[in-house]
N, C-alpha and C positions, 0 to 999 in steps of 0.2 A: 504494500500500500504506500503510495507516494506521500512524503511529508506535507503537512498543511502549509499553504503559502504564508510567507512572512508578511505581517502588516506593513502597508506602505509607509506609515509613519516611522516604523523602526528602520526600514531601508533608508529613508530620507535622513534620519538622524545620524546613522553610521557614516553615510557618504558625505554629509555636511561636515562632520568632524574630520574625516580624512581629507576633504578638500581644503580644510583650514589648517591642518597640521602636517600634511604629508610633504615635507621638504625633501630635496635630494634627487629628484628625477625619477624616471619610470621604475628603476630597480627598487628604490626605496618605497615607491607607491605599492608595488606588488607585495613587498615584504609586509607593509603595514596592513594591506587588505587581507593577506593570509592570516595575520594575527587576529584581526577583527572577525572575519567571517568563517574561519576554520577552527582556530584554537580557542577563541573566547566564546563564540556563539554557536559553533557547530552547525552553521547553516549549510555547509558543504563538507564533504570529505576531502582529504588531501588529494586523492585521485581525481575527483570531480573538479576541484580548483585547478589542478594542473592541466586538465583537458581544456578548460576555458582559457587558461593562459596560452596554451598552444594555438587554439583557434584565434585568439586575438593577435598573436604574432604573425599569422598568415595573411592578414588583411592590412591594407594601407591605413595610415592615419595614426593617431595617438594611442599606442598600445595599452597604456595603463587606464586610460579613459574607456577604451573598448572593453577591457577586462571588467571595469566597474559596471558597464552596461550589460555585459554577459551575466554577471552575478545578479544584477537586478532582474533580468529576464528569468534566470533560473529560480529565483526565490519569489518573484511577484508577477510573472507573466509580462504581457505587453505594457501594462501600467508600471510595473516594477522596472522595466527596461528604461522608460522615460525618467522616472523618479530618480533612479540611481545615477544616471548620466548627468542630469541637470544638477542634482545635489552635489556631485563631485566637481563639476565645472564652475558653479556659481560663486563660491567663495573666492577662488582664484581670480575670476573675471572681475569681481568687485574690487579686490585688492589692487589688481593691475590697473584698473580704471582710475583708482585714487592716485596711484603712482604716476599715471599719465597726466592727471591734473597737476600734480606737484611739478612734474617735469616741464610742462608748458608754462606754468606760473613762475617757477624759479629758475628754469634753465638747466637743471641738473637733477640727478637721482639722489635720494637720501643715502647716507652712508650705510653699507650693509656688510662691510668686511668683518666686523666683530660678530654679528649674527651668524654669518656663515662659518666663522672659525669655531663656534660652539656647536653648531648643528651638524657639521660634516662628520666629526668623530662618532656622534651618536648614530647617524645614519649608517656608518660602516658596521657598527655592532648590530643594528637592527637587521640589515640585509644579510649579514653573515649568519645570524641565527635562523632567519627564514630559509636561506639556502641549505643549511644543514637539515632542517626538517623536511623541506620539499625534496631534497636530493635523496634522502632515505626512502621516500615513497616512490620516486620516479626512476632511480638508477638501480633497479633490481636486475641482476643478471649482467653478463659480460657485454652484450650488445649495446644497451644504452650507456653503460659506463665508458666503453671505447668511443662511442659517438660523442659523448659529452667531452671527453678528453681531447679528441681530435678537433672538435668544434672550438674549444678554448684555444688550442694552439693556432688554428687558422685565424681566429679572431684577433689574437695577438699579432699575427703576421699581416693583418690588414685586410683580410678577405671580407667582402661586403656581407651585411647581415642577411639579406634576402637569399643570396647564394648559399650561405651556411644553413639557413632554415630548410630550404627545399632540398639541398643535398643531404642533410641529415635525415629528413623524412624519407627520401628515396632509398637511402642506404638501409634504414630500418625496415622499410617495406620489402626490399629485395632479400634481406637477411631472413625475414619472417617466411617469405615464400620458399626460400631455400631450405629452411628447417622443416617446413611442412612437407616439402617434396621428399626430403630425406626420410621422413617418417611415413611416407606413402599416403599422406592425407591432403594432397594438394586440392584446393578448391578453385572454382572459377575466379579469375581476377576481378577485383572491384571495378565497377563502372567508373572509368576515369572522369566522367562528368560530375560525379559526387565530389571527388577531390578538387576538381577545377572549380566547382561551385563554392567550396569553402574559401578558396583563395582568390576568388574572382575580384577584379578591380575594373574600373572603367577605362583603364589604360591612360598613358600620358596624353594630355591634351596638346594641341598644336601650339607652337610658340606664340607668345603674346606679342601684340603689336602695340606701338606707342599710341596712347589714347588719352583724351582728357579725363580727369577724375570725376567719378560719380559714385553714389552709394551702390547703384546696380553693378557697376564694373568692379567695385571693391568686393561685393558679395560673391560675384562669379569667380574672381581671382582666388579668393580664399577657399571657395568650394572646390576649385580645381586642386589646390594644394592639399586639402584634406582628403581628396579622392585618390591621389596618386603617390603621396609621399611615404616612403619607408625610411626608417633610420632615426638618428639622434638629432639633438638640437643643432649640431654642426652641419648635418645635411640640410636642415631647415634654413640655416644661415645662407648656405650656397644657393638654395632654391629661391629664397626671397630676394637675394641680392640681384640675381639675374633679371628678375622682372621688375622689382620695385625701384631699384637704383639705376640699373643699366638701361633697360628698355623703356620704362615708363617715367623715370626721373621723379617719382613721387616722394622719395626719401633720399637723404644723403647717407653715405657709408657710416658716418658717426651716429646718426639717428638709428640706423638699422642695428648696429652693434649694441646700442643702449637697449633697444627693444628685445634683442636676444638675451641680454644680461638680465632684464626684468623677468623674462620667462624662466630663467634658470634659478634665480634667487628667491622667487615667491613659491608658496606651497601650491600643490595641485598640478594640473597639466602644464607641461612646458609650452604647449601650443597656444597658451594665452599670450604669447608674443604677439599673436594676431590682434588681440584686444588692444594692446599698447599701440601698435601700428594704426589701428582704426581710430584711436583717440587722437593721435597726432594729426591725422588727415581730416577728420570731421567730428572731433570732440565726442560727446556721448553717443550720438547716433552712429557715428563711424565705429566706435568700440562695439556697440551691440551688433551691427551688421557684420563686422569682421568675425566676431566670436561665433555668431550663428553660421556663417559660411564655412569656417574651418572645422567646426564640430558636427555639423549636420550629416556629412557623409558617414561618420562613425556610427551614428544611430542606424542609418540605412544598412550599412554593411553587417552590423550585428543582427539586425532584424532578418536579413537574408540568410546569414551563415548559422545563426543560433539553432534554428529548427533542423539543420542538416546534421548536427552533432549526434543525435540518436541513430541516424543512418550509418555514420562512421563507426559507432560502437558495435554495430551488428556485422560489420565487415572486418574479418581478421587483417586483411591487407591494409585497409584504410586506418584501422586502429593502430597498426604498426607504424604507418606513416606519421600519425599524430604523436605516437610515442617518441619517434625520432625528433620531431619538431620540439617536443617538450624538453628532451635531453639537450638539444642545441640552445633552447631558450635559457635553461639554467646555466649553461656554459657562458652565454653572453652576459647574464647577470653577474656571474663570478668575475668575468674580465672587467666589467664596469666597476665592480666593487674593488678589485685590485688597483685600478687606476685611481679611484676615489681615495682609497687608503693611502696611496703614495702621496697624494696631494693634501690630504687632511691631517695625517699623523706626522706633523712636522716638528714637534717639540714635546717636552715632557708633559705639560698640561694637557695637550691634545691626546697623548697616549693614555694618561690617567683617566680622562673623560671617556674614552672609548672602552677602557677596561672596566670602569665603574658601570657604564651602561650595559655591558655584556653581563656583568655579575647580577645587576638588578633584573635584567630580562630573564636570565636562565634560572637564577636561584629564587628570586622573589616574584617573578612574573609581573613586573610592573608594566603598565600599558605604555607602549612605545610612543604614543602621542604626548604623554606627560614628559617622557624623557627628551623628546625633541624640543618641547617648549622650555624645559629646564636647561638644555644645552644652549638654546638661543639666548636665554637670560644670562647664563654664565659667560657666554662669548661676548655679549654686549658689555657686561660688567668688567671683564678683563680688558677689553679694548678701551673702555673709559679710564680704567686705572693706569694702563700703559700710556694713555694720552696725557695724563697729568704728571708723568714723571719727567 
């Protein structure tokens, strides 16, 4: 008997909290979601959560936001899909809009170095704990373990995320077919249309042409970005620069770099960079239109791909493909965490903050949201103290 749906108010409260406190980028968002919906509330099993993570990785757009939307659909149906996504996006969009106002009014961004100094070591501990728990569930057997190790090595060598995900999925599916063939239980291969449907995208749009600014063109541009973009905030930077700075001349390089910085240092989705850009171009209405444009495709992709997951579970080959994607996703999270740790654990106070966070998470099961907020306060206090010396 399937579990009863989760009340929409509970879904909204969880994702509003995450949207307000989930600093550190997609890997941290995934870790904090796992804590809230798997370990604290048992809305999903580790295995179900990992399947949703793999499905989110296969579609373009902001992966952590798509994971939130998937969780909302799994626990609250179509209304849960909308509520979870909006609740996760809204706090970040409002914070970024406020920063856009300050930027336009005062010509600079507020100082965030101290805040990030305190938050990053906590995020390293949070993601490391989540990786340990998720890895124990996902990397059972030598095939997923080898795929994860190989994916991590290729990611460190600079291979693109999309190639890694699909390569890992195909390797896992081929290995599963080979094992079944060796055991004499080969089944008909899965309909490739099912796999294609999960990872479908609208495809890259034609190159933009120079055009006068309007809210309609702003919406269409960011809808295109949300429909075709895979990868990190650095990929987003390259994508936006080509159109907004070079082709359309709507922004300067300095303004675009500031917009990317805002998306990185605020909680919630990194794609709220679009909110900041929209505010610079057309104030509040531009912020709303740009936010709607870049996130709307994520809702559409999850609405299309979410119902396909039960079909994938029923096909051994498709399930093996998804298992490979999950292994590669965890490997990518591990690589991101490694880079973050190298940048964050730069001195003794940062190391102590990470160690204390890990102890509180593992030994006393303190909520990661409180730890992130405490890290931010400690970082600001330390920065203020250093500034007075």
